C-alpha positions as CSV (number, residue, x, y, z in Angstrom):
1,M,11.5,12.0,13.7
2,L,9.2,12.7,10.6
3,P,6.2,10.6,11.3
4,V,5.7,8.8,7.9
5,L,5.0,5.4,6.7
6,F,6.8,4.3,3.1
7,V,5.0,1.7,1.4
8,C,7.0,0.1,-1.2
9,E,4.8,-2.3,-3.7
10,D,8.0,-4.6,-5.0
11,N,7.0,-6.9,-7.9
12,G,10.6,-8.1,-8.4
13,V,10.9,-6.5,-11.6
14,A,12.0,-3.2,-13.2
15,A,10.8,-2.8,-16.5
16,F,12.1,-5.6,-18.4
17,T,15.0,-6.9,-15.9
18,R,14.6,-8.9,-12.7
19,A,15.3,-6.1,-10.2
20,D,18.1,-8.3,-8.0
21,S,20.2,-8.9,-11.3
22,V,20.8,-5.4,-11.2
23,T,20.5,-4.2,-7.6
24,A,23.2,-4.6,-5.4
25,G,23.0,-5.3,-1.7
26,P,20.6,-7.7,0.4
27,G,17.8,-5.9,-1.1
28,V,15.1,-3.0,-0.3
29,T,14.9,-3.2,3.3
30,D,18.6,-3.1,4.0
31,R,18.5,0.4,2.5
32,A,15.8,1.6,4.4
33,K,17.9,0.4,7.7
34,A,21.2,2.0,6.4
35,L,19.2,5.5,6.6
36,G,18.2,4.2,10.4
37,V,14.0,3.6,9.0
38,A,12.9,0.2,10.4
39,A,11.6,-1.5,8.2
40,I,8.9,-5.0,7.8
41,T,9.2,-7.5,4.8
42,V,5.7,-9.3,4.1
43,D,4.0,-11.1,1.5
44,G,1.9,-8.6,-0.6
45,N,-0.6,-11.4,-1.5
46,N,-1.8,-12.2,1.4
47,V,-4.3,-9.8,2.5
48,M,-4.4,-10.5,6.3
49,S,-0.6,-10.6,6.3
50,V,-0.1,-7.2,4.5
51,D,-2.8,-5.8,7.6
52,D,-1.2,-7.3,10.5
53,A,2.0,-5.7,9.3
54,A,0.7,-2.0,8.5
55,Q,-1.1,-2.0,11.6
56,V,2.5,-2.9,13.6
57,A,4.2,0.0,11.8
58,V,1.3,2.3,11.6
59,A,0.8,1.9,15.5
60,A,5.0,2.3,15.9
61,V,4.8,5.7,13.6
62,R,2.0,7.3,15.9
63,R,4.2,6.0,18.9
64,G,7.2,8.6,17.8
65,E,9.3,6.0,17.1
66,G,10.3,7.6,13.6
67,P,9.4,6.8,9.7
68,H,8.9,3.2,8.9
69,L,9.3,1.1,5.8
70,L,6.5,-1.7,4.5
71,H,8.3,-4.1,2.2
72,V,5.4,-5.7,0.3
73,R,6.4,-8.4,-1.6
74,T,4.5,-9.3,-4.7
75,Y,4.6,-10.5,-8.6
76,R,4.0,-9.0,-11.8
77,I,1.5,-11.2,-13.7
78,T,1.6,-9.2,-16.6
79,G,4.1,-7.7,-19.1
80,H,5.5,-4.1,-18.5
81,T,3.2,-2.3,-21.3
82,S,0.4,-4.2,-23.3
83,T,3.3,-4.8,-26.0
84,D,5.1,-6.8,-23.4
85,A,4.7,-10.5,-23.6
86,A,7.7,-11.0,-21.0
87,A,9.2,-13.9,-22.6
88,W,11.9,-13.4,-20.8
89,R,10.8,-15.6,-17.8
90,P,9.1,-19.1,-17.7
91,E,5.7,-19.8,-18.0
92,E,5.5,-22.1,-14.8
93,E,6.9,-19.2,-12.6
94,V,3.9,-17.0,-14.0
95,A,1.6,-20.2,-13.1
96,A,2.6,-20.3,-9.6
97,A,2.4,-16.6,-9.2
98,R,-1.5,-16.9,-10.5
99,A,-2.1,-19.5,-8.0
100,R,-1.3,-17.2,-5.6
101,D,-3.7,-14.8,-6.5
102,P,-4.4,-11.9,-3.1
103,I,-8.0,-11.7,-4.0
104,A,-8.6,-15.7,-4.7
105,R,-6.7,-16.0,-1.9
106,L,-8.5,-14.0,0.4
107,G,-11.9,-14.8,-0.7
108,A,-11.3,-18.4,0.4
109,V,-10.3,-16.7,3.6
110,L,-13.7,-15.1,4.0
111,A,-15.5,-18.2,2.7
112,E,-14.0,-20.0,5.5
113,R,-15.3,-17.5,8.0
114,G,-19.1,-17.8,6.8
115,V,-18.8,-15.6,3.9
116,L,-21.5,-16.8,1.4
117,P,-20.1,-16.7,-2.5
118,S,-23.1,-14.6,-3.3
119,Q,-21.4,-11.8,-1.1
120,L,-18.1,-12.1,-2.4
121,G,-19.5,-12.0,-5.6
122,K,-21.0,-8.6,-5.2
123,I,-18.4,-7.4,-4.2
124,I,-16.3,-8.4,-7.3
125,D,-19.5,-6.9,-9.4
126,E,-19.6,-3.6,-7.6
127,A,-15.5,-3.3,-7.9
128,K,-15.7,-3.6,-11.9
129,A,-18.9,-1.8,-11.7
130,E,-16.9,1.6,-10.3
131,M,-13.8,1.0,-12.0
132,A,-16.2,0.5,-15.4
133,T,-17.5,4.5,-14.2
134,A,-13.8,5.8,-13.4
135,R,-13.1,4.9,-17.2
136,K,-16.0,6.2,-19.0
137,E,-15.7,9.5,-16.8
138,A,-11.8,10.0,-17.6
139,N,-12.6,9.1,-21.8
140,Q,-15.3,11.8,-21.9
141,A,-13.6,14.3,-19.5
142,A,-12.5,17.6,-21.2
143,W,-8.8,17.3,-22.2
144,P,-6.9,19.5,-19.5
145,E,-4.8,22.9,-21.0
146,P,-1.5,23.0,-21.8
147,H,-0.1,25.3,-19.1
148,V,-1.6,22.6,-16.5
149,A,1.7,20.5,-17.4
150,Y,3.6,23.8,-15.7
151,E,1.8,24.1,-12.6
152,D,3.8,21.9,-9.5
153,V,6.4,21.0,-11.2
154,Q,9.7,22.6,-10.9
155,D,11.6,23.5,-14.1
156,T,14.1,25.7,-15.5
157,G,11.3,27.9,-17.2
158,A,9.1,27.1,-20.1
159,C,9.2,29.9,-23.4
160,G,5.8,28.1,-24.3
161,V,3.9,25.0,-24.8
162,V,5.0,22.7,-27.9
163,E,2.5,19.9,-28.9
164,V,4.8,17.0,-29.6
165,T,4.2,13.2,-29.5
166,L,5.7,11.3,-26.5
167,I,8.8,9.7,-28.8
168,E,9.6,13.1,-30.1
169,A,9.5,14.9,-26.1
170,S,12.1,12.2,-25.0
171,R,14.4,12.5,-28.0
172,R,14.3,15.9,-27.4
173,A,15.4,16.2,-23.3
174,A,17.9,13.7,-24.0
175,L,19.6,15.8,-26.8
176,Q,19.3,18.7,-24.8
177,E,21.2,17.3,-21.8
178,M,24.2,15.8,-24.8
179,R,24.3,19.2,-26.2
180,R,24.6,20.7,-22.4
181,D,27.6,18.0,-21.5
182,A,29.3,15.8,-24.1
183,R,29.5,13.3,-20.7
184,V,26.3,12.3,-21.0
185,W,25.3,8.7,-21.3
186,V,21.5,7.7,-23.1
187,L,21.1,4.2,-21.1
188,G,18.0,2.0,-20.5
189,E,16.7,-0.9,-20.8
190,G,15.2,-2.4,-24.2
191,R,17.9,0.0,-26.3
192,R,18.9,-2.7,-28.4
193,A,16.3,-4.7,-29.2
194,R,15.3,-6.0,-32.7
195,R,11.5,-4.6,-32.7
196,P,10.2,-1.8,-30.4
197,V,10.2,-1.9,-26.5
198,G,8.8,-0.3,-23.9
199,P,7.2,2.6,-23.3
200,V,8.7,4.6,-26.2
201,P,9.0,2.6,-28.9
202,G,11.3,3.8,-31.5
203,F,13.0,6.0,-29.3
204,S,16.8,4.6,-29.1
205,R,16.7,4.5,-33.1
206,R,15.7,8.0,-32.9
207,V,18.2,9.2,-30.7
208,R,21.2,7.0,-32.0
209,R,21.1,9.2,-35.3
210,A,20.3,12.6,-34.1
211,A,23.4,11.7,-31.8
212,R,25.6,10.7,-34.6
213,R,24.9,13.8,-36.3
214,L,25.6,16.2,-33.3
215,H,28.8,14.8,-32.4
216,A,29.6,15.0,-36.3
217,D,28.9,18.6,-35.8
218,L,30.9,18.8,-31.9
219,G,33.8,16.4,-33.2
220,V,33.1,14.2,-30.7
221,D,34.2,10.6,-31.1
222,H,30.2,8.6,-31.4
223,H,32.0,5.8,-29.5
224,G,34.0,7.3,-26.8
225,R,32.0,10.2,-25.4
226,G,29.0,11.9,-25.4
227,A,25.4,9.7,-26.1
228,R,26.0,5.8,-26.1
229,L,23.3,3.4,-26.0
230,G,23.5,0.2,-23.9
231,A,21.4,-2.3,-22.1
232,G,20.2,-4.8,-24.2
233,R,17.3,-7.2,-23.4
234,H,18.8,-9.3,-20.8
235,A,20.3,-8.4,-17.5
236,S,23.8,-9.1,-18.5
237,D,23.5,-6.4,-21.1
238,H,22.2,-4.3,-18.1
239,R,25.0,-4.9,-15.7
240,D,27.7,-4.5,-19.0
241,A,25.9,-1.4,-20.0
242,H,26.6,0.0,-16.2
243,L,30.1,-1.2,-16.3
244,R,31.2,0.1,-19.8
245,F,29.7,3.7,-18.6
246,R,31.6,3.5,-15.2
247,D,34.7,2.5,-17.2
248,V,35.1,5.4,-19.4
249,R,34.1,8.2,-16.4
250,D,36.7,6.7,-14.3
251,G,39.5,6.2,-17.3
């Protein structure tokens, strides 16, 4: 059996939607157990608990007991992107999560064990300096050559490199698949938001316009087959979109 430890850092959110509202079954650990993979769930905001669970899992893997999954539950304090205010969750929920900050909790444990505040402060300052240096070096680094994008990537063969924006690249990829197969739908979170959200704002709007032109050329009903944009701003919309998708395919 493969000697590997899988670690799932579970913040409970899929982009803009609570994961438990769009995931069937009890959760991650039951998925692992169904595949014969032993799983441990632990409070990811408790450093000591994570360390203890990791030692147990690693020891089991090294004993030849097969792959293990370490399911680490935590919380995403900020939104999915820098422009996401995450207004769909109550403020008191975020405040409660901040009170469980793993760094602060570990600091309290270390202080109880005799570590001086000045020592903790030095560790934090060194970590911040390390991150600042890494960011500075990254910003000053030369841009990689375009051909590097095709290294270690399985593809169907590139006919050259064309420089486009992320939105345009996403749009072209979606349209390419819709041209190939009229049954393809485009589903995703935030696709009907009143204002641009997510990592590629404006993507849906552009794909919708292009899809209508494509369907007109193919003589396909835009509201029946081909591309379809669903999954609004709420989890209920997300579920409804998937139900519509399944109904159309089955019908």
